[in-house]
LOGU-304934 format. One record per atom (N, C-alpha, C): residue in three letters; z, y, x. Coordinates in steps of 0.1 Angstrom, whole numbers, padded with zeros to 4 digits, always signed. Each point is the difference from the previous one (the first is absolute). Layout:
# residues N
ALAZYX/...
# end
This chain:
# residues 311
MET+0173-0110+0015/MET-0014+0007+0006/MET-0002+0012-0001/ASN-0005+0005+0014/ASN-0003+0017+0004/ASN-0010-0001-0009/ARG-0006+0014-0005/ARG-0015+0002-0009/ARG-0011+0000+0013/LEU-0009+0001+0005/LEU-0009+0005+0007/LEU+0001+0012-0003/ARG-0001+0012+0013/ARG+0002+0013-0003/ARG-0012+0007+0007/VAL-0008+0004-0008/VAL-0015+0005+0000/VAL+0000+0018-0001/GLY-0007+0004+0008/GLY+0000+0017+0005/GLY-0013+0005-0004/VAL-0002+0009-0011/VAL-0013+0003-0003/VAL+0000+0013+0000/ILE-0018+0001+0004/ILE+0001+0015+0005/ILE-0017+0005-0007/ALA+0005+0011-0007/ALA-0013+0000-0011/ALA-0010+0016+0007/ASN-0011-0002+0001/ASN-0007+0016+0012/ASN+0000+0008-0017/PRO+0006+0011-0001/PRO-0001+0009-0012/PRO-0011+0009-0005/TYR-0012-0002+0011/TYR-0010+0006+0003/TYR-0013-0010-0007/ALA-0001-0014+0003/ALA-0007-0008-0004/ALA-0001-0001-0019/ALA-0009-0005+0003/ALA-0001-0006-0019/ALA-0008+0012-0007/LYS-0003+0012+0004/LYS-0001+0016-0004/LYS+0015+0000-0002/ARG+0012+0000+0006/ARG+0008+0001+0001/ARG+0012-0007-0012/ARG-0007-0013-0006/ARG+0009-0004-0007/ARG+0003-0014+0009/ALA+0005+0003+0012/ALA+0002-0015+0006/ALA+0016+0004-0003/GLY+0010+0013+0002/GLY+0006+0003+0000/GLY+0011-0011-0014/ASN-0006+0001-0011/ASN+0000-0005-0011/ASN+0002-0014-0002/ILE-0010-0002+0008/ILE-0004-0016+0002/ILE+0010-0006+0009/GLY+0001+0008+0005/GLY+0012-0004+0010/GLY+0014-0005-0004/HIS+0001+0005-0010/HIS+0012+0000-0002/HIS+0002-0011-0012/ASP-0012-0001-0006/ASP-0006-0014-0010/ASP+0003-0009+0011/VAL-0007-0002+0013/VAL+0004-0014+0006/VAL+0016+0003+0005/CYS+0005+0005+0000/CYS+0013-0001+0003/CYS+0007-0008-0011/ALA-0001+0004-0012/ALA+0007-0002-0008/ALA-0003-0017-0003/LEU-0017-0002-0003/LEU-0004-0011+0003/LEU+0011-0014+0009/LEU-0002+0008+0013/LEU+0004-0012+0014/LEU+0015+0001-0006/SER+0004+0007-0004/SER+0015-0004-0004/SER+0008-0008-0013/VAL-0013+0004-0012/VAL+0001-0015-0010/VAL-0006-0010+0006/ALA-0006+0003+0009/ALA-0002-0020+0011/ALA+0016-0002+0004/GLY+0007+0007+0001/GLY+0012-0006+0003/GLY+0000+0006+0017/LEU-0009+0009+0005/LEU+0006+0004+0014/LEU+0008+0014+0002/SER+0000-0001+0009/SER+0013+0011+0002/SER-0011+0015+0011/VAL+0001+0008-0005/VAL-0013+0010-0002/VAL+0009+0015+0004/VAL-0005+0003+0013/VAL-0003+0015+0004/VAL-0007+0009+0001/ASP+0000+0010-0007/ASP-0013+0011+0000/ASP-0001+0009+0009/LEU-0011-0003+0011/LEU-0001+0005+0015/LEU-0007+0012-0006/SER-0007+0005-0009/SER-0007+0010+0000/SER-0001+0019+0003/ALA-0009+0000+0001/ALA+0005+0015+0011/ALA-0012+0009-0005/PRO+0000+0012-0001/PRO-0007+0011-0001/PRO-0016-0001+0013/ASP+0004-0009+0013/ASP-0007+0000+0005/ASP-0002-0010+0009/ALA-0005-0001+0010/ALA-0002-0018+0003/ALA+0011+0002+0013/CYS+0007+0010+0008/CYS+0008-0002+0009/CYS+0012+0002+0000/THR+0004+0002-0013/THR+0013+0000-0009/THR+0005-0018-0003/ALA-0010-0001-0005/ALA-0003-0018-0007/ALA-0001-0004+0015/ARG-0003-0001+0011/ARG-0004-0006+0011/ARG+0023+0000+0003/ARG+0001+0009-0002/ARG+0016-0003+0008/ARG+0012-0004-0010/ARG-0006+0003-0009/ARG+0010-0007-0010/ARG-0005-0020+0000/ALA-0008+0000+0004/ALA-0008-0014-0002/ALA+0013-0004+0013/ARG-0004+0007+0012/ARG+0002-0007+0010/ARG+0019-0002+0001/ALA+0000+0008-0010/ALA+0020+0001+0001/ALA+0000-0011-0007/VAL-0002-0009-0007/VAL+0006-0012-0008/VAL-0011-0010+0002/LEU-0012-0001+0010/LEU-0007-0011+0000/LEU+0002-0014+0003/ASP+0010+0003+0008/ASP+0011-0014+0005/ASP+0008-0006-0010/THR-0002+0009-0008/THR+0006-0006-0015/THR-0008-0006-0008/LEU-0013+0005+0000/LEU-0012-0008-0011/LEU-0001-0014-0001/ASP-0002-0004-0004/ASP-0013-0012-0004/ASP-0011+0003+0001/ALA-0003+0010-0009/ALA-0014+0004-0004/ALA-0004+0015+0004/LEU-0009+0003-0003/LEU-0002+0016+0002/LEU-0014-0004-0009/VAL+0002+0010-0012/VAL-0012+0000-0010/VAL-0012+0015+0000/VAL-0009+0002+0003/VAL-0007+0016-0002/VAL-0007+0002-0009/VAL+0000+0011-0009/VAL-0009+0002-0009/VAL-0009+0010+0005/GLY-0010-0002+0002/GLY-0009+0015-0002/GLY-0015-0013+0011/GLY-0007+0008+0006/GLY-0012-0004+0006/GLY+0001+0000+0014/ASP-0013-0007+0009/ASP+0000-0007+0009/ASP+0005+0012+0015/GLY+0005+0012-0006/GLY+0011+0007+0010/GLY+0014+0000+0001/THR+0000-0004-0014/THR+0022+0000-0003/THR+0000-0014+0006/VAL-0008-0012-0004/VAL-0006-0016+0007/VAL+0006+0000+0016/ALA-0011+0009+0008/ALA+0006+0000+0011/ALA+0012+0005+0004/LEU+0006+0011-0005/LEU+0012+0002+0000/LEU+0011-0015-0001/GLY-0003-0005-0013/GLY+0009-0008+0001/GLY+0001-0013+0012/ALA-0014-0001+0002/ALA+0001-0008+0010/ALA-0001+0006+0017/SER+0003+0009+0000/SER+0010+0006+0014/SER+0012+0001-0002/LEU+0007+0000-0011/LEU+0009-0002+0002/LEU+0006-0015+0002/VAL-0005-0011-0009/VAL+0003-0010+0006/VAL-0005-0011+0006/CYS-0012+0004+0012/CYS-0005-0003+0009/CYS+0010-0010+0010/GLY-0004-0011+0002/GLY+0010-0008+0010/GLY+0014-0001-0009/THR+0004+0003-0010/THR+0012-0005-0006/THR-0003-0013-0016/ARG+0011-0001-0002/ARG-0001-0018-0010/ARG-0001+0010-0012/THR-0001+0012-0004/THR+0000+0007-0010/THR-0014-0001-0006/ARG+0002-0006-0012/ARG-0012-0004-0005/ARG-0009+0013-0007/LEU-0014+0004-0005/LEU-0004+0010+0002/LEU-0010-0004-0015/GLY+0005+0010-0012/GLY-0006-0005-0015/GLY-0007+0013-0006/ILE-0010+0001-0003/ILE-0011+0009-0002/ILE-0001+0005-0015/VAL+0001+0005-0010/VAL-0003+0008-0010/VAL-0012+0009-0002/PRO-0013-0001+0008/PRO-0011+0014-0003/PRO+0001+0008-0013/ALA+0000+0008+0006/ALA-0001+0012-0011/ALA-0010+0014+0013/GLY-0007-0005+0009/GLY-0011+0008+0005/GLY-0014+0005-0011/SER-0005+0007+0011/SER-0019-0002-0002/SER-0005-0010+0008/GLY+0003-0006+0011/GLY-0008-0011+0004/GLY+0007-0014+0002/ASN+0010+0001-0001/ASN+0007-0011-0005/ASN-0003-0013+0011/ASP-0007-0001+0014/ASP-0010-0007+0005/ASP+0007-0012+0006/LEU+0016+0005+0005/LEU+0006-0012+0008/LEU+0004-0011-0016/ALA+0000+0005-0010/ALA+0010-0007-0012/ALA-0018-0008-0005/ARG-0009+0006+0003/ARG-0011-0008-0004/ARG+0001-0011+0011/ALA-0003+0001+0011/ALA-0003-0008+0013/ALA+0011-0014-0007/LEU+0014+0004-0004/LEU+0010-0011+0001/LEU+0000-0006-0015/GLY-0006+0008-0012/GLY-0003-0008-0011/GLY+0012+0004-0007/LEU+0006+0012+0003/LEU+0009+0006-0014/LEU-0011+0004-0008/PRO+0011+0000-0014/PRO-0005+0005-0015/PRO-0004+0015+0004/LEU-0010+0006-0005/LEU-0001+0016+0004/LEU+0002+0007-0016/GLY+0005+0010+0001/GLY+0006+0006-0011/GLY+0006-0006-0014/ASP+0011-0004+0009/ASP+0006-0013-0013/ASP+0018+0001+0008/PRO+0006+0009-0004/PRO+0013-0003+0011/PRO+0007-0006-0006/ASP+0003-0007-0013/ASP+0005-0011+0001/ASP-0003-0016+0006/ALA-0015+0003-0004/ALA-0004-0017+0010/ALA+0003+0005+0017/ALA-0001+0010+0002/ALA+0001+0005+0016/ALA+0022-0005-0002/VAL+0003+0004-0006/VAL+0017-0004+0002/VAL-0003-0018+0002/ARG-0005-0003-0017/ARG+0007-0017+0000/ARG-0011-0006+0013/THR-0010+0009+0005/THR-0003-0013+0014/THR+0012+0003+0008/ILE+0004+0014+0006/ILE+0010+0002+0011/ILE+0011-0013-0006/VAL+0006+0003-0009/VAL+0005-0009-0006/VAL+0005-0021+0006/SER-0014+0002-0010/SER-0001-0017+0004/SER-0002+0001+0020/ALA-0007+0006+0003/ALA-0001+0002+0021/ALA+0012-0004-0001/LEU+0009+0008+0001/LEU+0013+0000-0001/LEU+0008-0016-0001/ALA-0008-0005-0006/ALA+0008-0020-0003/ALA-0007-0008+0007/ARG-0013+0007+0010/ARG-0005-0009+0007/ARG+0004+0001+0018/PRO-0008-0012+0010/PRO+0003+0001+0011/PRO-0006+0020+0008/GLU-0001+0004+0007/GLU-0003+0010+0008/GLU-0013-0001-0002/GLN-0007+0007+0002/GLN-0017+0000+0004/GLN-0003+0017+0005/ARG-0004-0002+0014/ARG+0000+0008+0012/ARG-0017+0007+0003/ILE+0000+0014+0002/ILE-0011+0005+0006/ILE-0002+0006+0008/ASP-0012+0004+0010/ASP+0001+0007+0007/ASP-0002+0012-0004/ALA+0005+0010+0016/ALA+0000+0017-0005/ALA-0010+0001+0015/ILE-0003+0011-0003/ILE-0007+0009+0014/ILE+0014+0010+0001/GLU+0001+0003+0019/GLU+0004+0004-0002/GLU-0006+0010+0013/THR+0000+0017-0003/THR-0010+0011+0010/THR+0007+0008+0004/HIS-0001+0002+0011/HIS+0000+0013+0010/HIS-0005+0007+0005/PHE+0001+0014-0006/PHE-0012+0011+0001/PHE+0005+0006+0011/GLU-0010-0002+0012/GLU+0003+0000+0015/GLU+0002+0016+0002/GLY-0008+0011-0009/GLY+0001+0018+0007/GLY+0012+0002-0007/GLU+0011-0007-0007/GLU+0016+0007-0004/GLU+0008-0009+0007/GLY-0002-0003+0014/GLY+0013-0003+0007/GLY+0007-0013-0002/GLU+0014+0002-0001/GLU+0009-0010-0004/GLU+0003+0003-0015/THR-0007-0004-0009/THR+0002-0004-0016/THR+0005-0010-0004/GLU+0006-0002-0009/GLU+0000-0005-0009/GLU-0016-0014-0005/SER+0001-0014-0001/SER-0012+0000-0002/SER-0005-0002-0017/VAL-0011-0001-0002/VAL-0006+0000-0014/VAL+0000-0016-0005/ILE+0008-0006-0011/ILE-0007-0011-0003/ILE-0009+0000-0012/ALA-0010-0013+0000/ALA-0005+0006-0016/ALA-0003-0014+0002/LEU+0002+0000-0015/LEU-0010-0014-0007/LEU-0014-0008-0001/GLY-0006+0014-0004/GLY-0011-0003-0002/GLY-0014+0003+0014/ASN-0002+0011-0003/ASN-0011+0002+0010/ASN+0006+0017+0010/LEU-0007+0002+0007/LEU-0006+0014+0006/LEU-0011+0000+0003/ASN-0005+0009-0009/ASN-0014+0009-0001/ASN-0001+0013+0009/MET-0011-0007+0013/MET+0000+0011+0011/MET-0014+0009+0001/GLY-0006-0005-0015/GLY-0014+0010+0000/GLY-0005+0009-0014/PHE-0013-0004-0005/PHE-0004+0009-0010/PHE+0010-0010-0012/ASP+0007-0008+0005/ASP+0010-0006-0017/ASP+0008+0008+0002/ALA+0011+0002+0014/ALA+0010+0009+0000/ALA-0001+0014-0004/ILE-0011+0008+0002/ILE-0005+0013-0003/ILE+0001+0000-0014/VAL-0008-0011-0005/VAL+0001+0001-0015/VAL+0015-0001-0007/ASN+0003-0010+0005/ASN+0017-0002-0003/ASN+0007+0011-0002/ALA+0001+0010+0011/ALA+0006+0007+0004/ALA-0005+0013-0011/ARG-0011+0001-0007/ARG-0007+0010-0006/ARG+0009-0006-0019/ALA-0005-0007+0000/ALA+0010-0009-0007/ALA+0011+0003-0008/ASN+0007+0001+0009/ASN+0018+0000+0003/ASN+0001+0016-0005/ARG-0009+0005+0008/ARG+0004+0020-0005/ARG-0007+0002-0013/SER-0012-0013-0007/SER-0005+0005-0015/SER+0002-0009-0012/ARG+0003+0007-0008/ARG-0003-0007-0014/ARG-0009-0010-0006/TYR-0009+0001+0008/TYR-0015-0004-0006/TYR+0005-0018+0003/GLY+0003-0003+0012/GLY-0001-0013+0004/GLY-0008-0005+0014/TYR+0000-0011+0005/TYR-0006-0008+0003/TYR-0018+0002+0002/THR-0004-0003-0013/THR-0016+0004+0000/THR-0007+0009-0001/ALA+0010+0015-0001/ALA-0002+0010-0001/ALA+0001+0006+0014/ALA+0010-0005+0007/ALA-0002+0007+0012/ALA-0013-0006+0010/VAL-0004-0015-0003/VAL-0009-0002+0011/VAL-0015+0006-0003/ALA-0001+0009-0013/ALA-0011+0007+0001/ALA+0001+0010+0001/ARG+0011+0008+0002/ARG+0002+0010+0005/ARG+0000+0006+0020/GLU+0003-0010+0004/GLU+0003-0005+0017/GLU-0013-0003+0003/LEU-0013-0008-0011/LEU-0011-0005+0004/LEU-0006+0016+0008/LEU-0001+0012-0009/LEU-0006+0011+0005/LEU+0002-0003+0016/ALA+0011+0001+0004/ALA+0001+0004+0013/ALA-0001-0017+0014/TYR-0004-0013-0010/TYR+0008-0013+0009/TYR-0012-0001+0015/ARG+0006-0005+0009/ARG-0005-0001+0015/ARG+0005-0015+0005/PRO-0006-0005+0004/PRO+0007-0011+0008/PRO+0004+0008+0009/ARG+0017-0005+0009/ARG+0009+0002+0011/ARG-0004-0009+0009/GLU+0005+0003+0011/GLU+0000-0010+0010/GLU+0016+0001+0007/TYR-0001-0016+0004/TYR+0012-0003+0003/TYR-0001-0011+0010/TRP+0014+0002+0003/TRP+0006-0013+0016/TRP+0011-0010-0006/VAL-0002-0011+0001/VAL+0012-0011-0001/VAL+0005-0013+0012/GLU+0012+0000-0001/GLU+0003-0014+0010/GLU+0007-0006-0010/ILE-0009-0016+0003/ILE+0004-0007-0012/ILE+0008-0010+0009/ASP+0017-0006-0005/ASP+0004-0005+0005/ASP+0003+0002+0013/GLY-0002+0009+0009/GLY+0004+0002+0011/GLY-0013+0002+0010/GLY-0011-0003-0008/GLY-0012-0001+0003/GLY-0005+0012+0008/ALA-0014+0000+0005/ALA-0007+0012+0009/ALA-0006+0009-0010/ARG+0001+0013-0001/ARG-0001+0007-0007/ARG-0017-0001-0010/THR-0001+0004-0007/THR-0017+0002-0009/THR+0001+0010-0005/GLU-0011+0008+0003/GLU-0006+0011-0009/GLU-0008-0003-0012/PHE-0004+0005-0013/PHE-0004-0001-0010/PHE-0002+0009-0008/GLU-0010-0002-0015/GLU+0002+0010-0005/GLU+0000-0005-0013/ALA+0007+0006-0011/ALA+0000-0006-0010/ALA+0003+0012-0014/SER-0001-0005-0009/SER-0002+0008-0013/SER+0013+0001-0007/LEU+0003-0019-0002/LEU+0015+0003-0007/LEU+0005-0008+0009/LEU+0014+0001+0001/LEU+0009-0011+0011/LEU+0012-0006+0000/THR+0001-0009-0004/THR+0015-0002-0006/THR+0008-0016+0008/LEU+0013+0005+0000/LEU+0008-0012+0005/LEU+0006-0008-0016/CYS-0004-0014+0001/CYS+0005-0002-0017/CYS+0007-0010+0003/ASN+0015+0000-0007/ASN+0006-0009-0004/ASN-0005-0010-0011/SER+0003+0010-0013/SER+0000-0011-0015/SER-0019+0008+0001/GLY-0006+0007+0006/GLY-0014+0003-0001/GLY-0005+0003-0014/TYR+0011+0006-0008/TYR-0005+0011-0014/TYR+0005+0013+0005/PHE-0009+0009-0007/PHE+0003+0012+0001/PHE-0009+0008-0012/GLY+0004+0012-0003/GLY-0008+0014-0010/GLY+0003-0005-0015/GLY+0011-0006-0002/GLY-0001-0005-0019/GLY-0003-0015+0002/GLY-0003-0004+0010/GLY-0006-0020-0005/GLY-0014-0001+0003/MET-0002+0008+0014/MET-0011-0002+0007/MET+0004-0016+0011/LYS-0011-0009-0005/LYS+0002-0014+0010/LYS-0004+0005+0012/TYR+0001+0005+0011/TYR-0002+0010+0015/TYR+0001-0012+0014/CYS+0007-0012-0002/CYS-0001-0007+0004/CYS+0006-0018-0008/PRO-0010-0006-0005/PRO+0008-0010-0009/PRO-0001-0012+0006/SER-0001+0001+0019/SER+0010-0015+0002/SER+0012+0004+0009/SER+0010+0011-0003/SER+0007+0004+0007/SER+0014-0007-0007/ARG+0009-0008+0001/ARG+0013+0000+0000/ARG+0012+0006+0001/LEU+0008-0002-0012/LEU+0007+0008+0004/LEU+0016-0006+0009/ASP-0004-0016+0000/ASP+0013-0007+0010/ASP-0007-0011+0015/ASP-0014+0008+0002/ASP-0001-0008+0006/ASP+0001+0005+0015/GLY+0007+0010+0007/GLY+0003+0005+0013/GLY-0012+0004+0006/ILE-0011+0005-0009/ILE-0007+0004+0013/ILE-0006+0015-0013/LEU-0011+0011+0007/LEU+0000+0009-0005/LEU-0017+0002+0000/GLU-0006+0009-0008/GLU-0013-0006+0002/GLU-0007+0021+0002/LEU-0006+0002+0011/LEU-0005+0012-0001/LEU-0021-0003-0005/VAL+0003+0014-0006/VAL-0011-0005-0012/VAL-0007+0012+0004/SER-0012+0000+0005/SER-0016+0015+0003/SER-0006-0009-0008/VAL-0007+0017-0005/VAL-0010+0005-0009/VAL-0011+0003+0012/ALA-0009+0004+0000/ALA-0005+0010+0013/ALA-0016-0004-0008/GLY-0011+0010+0005/GLY-0013+0000-0007/GLY-0004+0001-0011/ILE+0008+0004-0006/ILE-0003+0004-0017/ILE-0003+0012+0001/PRO-0011+0010-0005/PRO+0000+0012-0005/PRO+0005+0004-0012/ARG+0002+0010-0003/ARG+0004+0006-0006/ARG+0000-0006-0020/ALA-0015-0001-0001/ALA-0003-0006-0013/ALA+0000-0013-0001/GLY+0000-0009+0012/GLY+0004-0012+0003/GLY+0018-0003-0006/LEU+0008+0012+0001/LEU+0014+0002+0000/LEU+0001+0002-0010/VAL-0004+0004-0012/VAL-0005+0001-0014/VAL+0002-0015-0008/ARG-0008-0009+0010/ARG-0002-0012-0007/ARG+0006-0009+0007/PHE+0007+0004+0009/PHE+0013-0007+0006/PHE+0011-0003-0005/PHE+0005+0009-0007/PHE+0017-0001-0006/PHE-0003-0005-0012/PRO-0009-0004-0009/PRO+0001-0006-0009/PRO+0002-0012+0000/ARG-0008-0007+0014/ARG+0001-0013+0001/ARG+0015-0003+0005/VAL+0010+0007+0001/VAL+0009-0005+0011/VAL+0010-0005-0011/PHE+0002+0006-0015/PHE+0007-0002-0014/PHE-0004-0017+0001/SER-0013-0005+0002/SER-0003-0011-0001/SER+0008-0009+0009/GLY-0003+0004+0015/GLY+0002-0009+0010/GLY-0013-0001+0008/THR-0015+0003-0004/THR-0010-0006+0004/THR-0007+0006+0010/HIS+0012+0011+0004/HIS-0004+0010+0011/HIS-0003-0011+0014/ALA+0009-0009+0000/ALA+0008-0008+0015/ALA-0019-0004+0001/SER-0003-0006-0005/SER-0014-0005+0005/SER-0012+0012+0008/LEU+0003+0012-0001/LEU-0007+0010+0004/LEU-0005-0002+0016/ASP-0008+0001+0009/ASP-0004+0002+0015/ASP+0009+0016+0002/GLN+0004+0011-0006/GLN+0004+0009+0006/GLN+0016-0005-0001/TYR+0003-0009-0003/TYR+0019+0000-0007/TYR+0002-0013+0015/THR+0011+0001+0007/THR+0007-0004+0007/THR+0013-0004+0002/LEU+0001-0012+0008/LEU+0019-0001-0004/LEU+0005-0011+0010/THR+0010+0009+0010/THR+0006-0004+0013/THR+0009-0003-0007/ARG+0006-0016+0005/ARG+0015+0000-0004/ARG+0012+0003+0013/CYS+0005+0000-0002/CYS+0012+0003+0013/CYS+0016+0002-0005/THR+0007+0001+0009/THR+0014+0001+0001/THR+0007+0014+0001/SER-0007+0000+0009/SER+0002+0025+0003/SER-0010+0006+0006/LEU+0000+0011+0001/LEU-0010+0005+0002/LEU+0003+0017+0004/ARG-0009+0004+0012/ARG+0004+0019+0000/ARG-0017+0004+0000/ILE+0002+0009-0011/ILE-0012+0008-0006/ILE-0001+0018+0002/GLY-0010+0000+0004/GLY-0001+0016-0003/GLY-0015+0005-0003/SER+0004+0017+0006/SER-0014+0002-0005/SER-0004+0015+0010/ARG-0009+0005-0004/ARG-0003+0013+0011/ARG-0002+0009-0010/GLU+0007+0001-0010/GLU+0008+0007-0010/GLU+0012-0003-0004/PRO+0009+0011-0003/PRO+0010-0003-0013/PRO+0001-0003-0008/LEU-0004-0015-0007/LEU-0005-0004-0009/LEU+0015-0002-0006/GLU+0004-0004-0018/GLU+0011+0000-0006/GLU+0003-0011-0002/VAL+0009-0008-0001/VAL-0001-0012-0006/VAL+0009-0001-0009/CYS+0001-0011-0014/CYS+0002+0002-0011/CYS+0009-0019+0002/SER+0009+0001+0001/SER+0012-0012-0002/SER+0003-0007-0013/ASP-0010-0010-0010/ASP+0010-0002-0010/ASP-0001+0009-0011/GLY-0014+0013+0004/GLY-0002+0008-0010/GLY+0008+0017+0006/GLU+0004+0001+0008/GLU+0008+0012+0000/GLU-0005+0004+0012/SER+0000+0012+0003/SER-0008+0005+0018/SER+0017+0002+0002/ARG-0006-0004+0013/ARG+0005-0006+0010/ARG+0008+0011+0012/SER-0012-0003+0008/SER-0002+0009+0013/SER-0016-0003+0006/PHE+0000+0000+0010/PHE-0015+0000+0004/PHE+0000-0004+0009/LEU-0014-0010+0011/LEU-0006-0011+0004/LEU+0004+0014+0019/PRO+0005-0008+0005/PRO-0003-0018+0006/PRO+0017-0009-0007/LEU+0000-0007+0001/LEU+0012-0009-0005/LEU+0000-0013+0005/HIS+0010-0008-0003/HIS+0004-0016+0005/HIS+0006-0009-0007/ALA-0009-0005-0008/ALA+0004-0008-0013/ALA+0003-0015+0009/ARG+0010-0006-0006/ARG+0000-0016+0000/ARG+0009-0008-0013/VAL-0003-0011-0001/VAL+0000-0003-0013/VAL+0011-0010+0006/LEU+0014+0002-0014/LEU+0010-0007+0000/LEU+0003-0008-0008/PRO-0007-0017+0002/PRO+0005-0010-0003/PRO+0011-0003-0013/GLY-0001-0004-0013/GLY+0010+0001-0008/GLY+0016+0010+0004/ALA-0006+0014-0005/ALA+0009+0007+0001/ALA+0006+0002-0008/VAL-0005-0003-0014/VAL+0000+0006-0011/VAL+0007-0007-0008/SER+0007-0011-0010/SER+0007-0004-0010/SER-0004+0004-0010/ILE-0012-0007-0009/ILE-0006+0008-0014/ILE+0004-0007-0014/LEU+0004+0004-0006/LEU+0000-0002-0016/LEU-0014+0003-0007/SER-0005-0013+0001/SER-0014+0000-0009/SER-0003-0017-0003/PRO-0010+0004-0007/PRO-0006-0013-0002/PRO+0000-0007+0012/PRO-0004-0014-0001/PRO-0002-0005+0013/PRO-0016+0000+0006/LEU+0004+0000+0015/LEU-0012+0009+0006/LEU-0012-0011+0003/HIS+0002-0011-0009/HIS-0013-0011+0000/HIS+0004-0007-0008/ASP-0016-0005-0005/ASP-0003-0004-0011/ASP+0008-0013+0001/ASP+0004-0012+0012/ASP+0004-0009+0000/ASP+0014-0003-0001/GLU+0009+0015+0004/GLU+0014-0002-0003/GLU+0000+0002-0015/THR+0014-0014+0002/THR+0009+0002-0010/THR+0011+0001-0008/GLU+0005+0007-0010/GLU+0012+0001-0003/GLU+0013-0012+0001/GLU+0012+0003+0012/GLU+0010-0006+0001/GLU+0004-0008-0009/GLY-0002-0017-0003/GLY+0007+0000-0006/GLY-0016-0015-0007/THR-0011+0007+0005/THR-0008-0006-0011/THR-0014-0014+0010/VAL+0003-0007-0009/VAL-0015-0008+0012/VAL-0015+0003-0004/
# end
């Protein structure tokens, strides 16, 4: 019997530059589990992407070692294919891993989860496909978690450039905090203008290293959630963010959720967009859900799911 063939991409800069070593350990653990392993890691994402594309049709699974940006790289490669995506969390936020219930800070446990999931029937999750309209005919951007387009994106971009993390970035950006004006067309409908401070298109609902920004989001329901927060002054925003970690902010009057399958959105100013924690481009954009686009190696997505062979 042929062994399952698994590719591994480790981000050498994740986990304070320790993900490269974690990647070597992951390759060894997968080999011990009886899998045929090919290490596709590279010093940069473009080279890793090229290596993976060259062999993708020979792989049963692609395992990524890193944070949400590395997961997005893996998702862009396997999206729409039968190749299954495995995740060994090794980033600063690991929000997609949190949403999937993957073990954090324990590569051995993450590998065991991957091996166990390979033995079960596949389960698929949705993805967000985004085209940035100011860039002409460019390749689409694939995200599994969220698109951040407001104060949340500004903070995310600063956190990426800083060694102090998301909470410190919030404190720094509050000094220049102000709401922005947007327009949106939901599911091909009429254009609506509105003002918001935070604006996020959610698939998983987690960002910022564990913030439960959209507690009602599900990764496999074929629906996206556009979440906006408006009418909160600077002092109120300071009190708002701690509530996001528990999810209790969703009951506030300033919190608005709109479900959709596609949208166009823009602003009167060139606002930066972060996709799965990585700065990508600027508004305007067109985004849509890709239902069941990615086959994921994770624990069962729902509590009522049982492993094959159980009653």
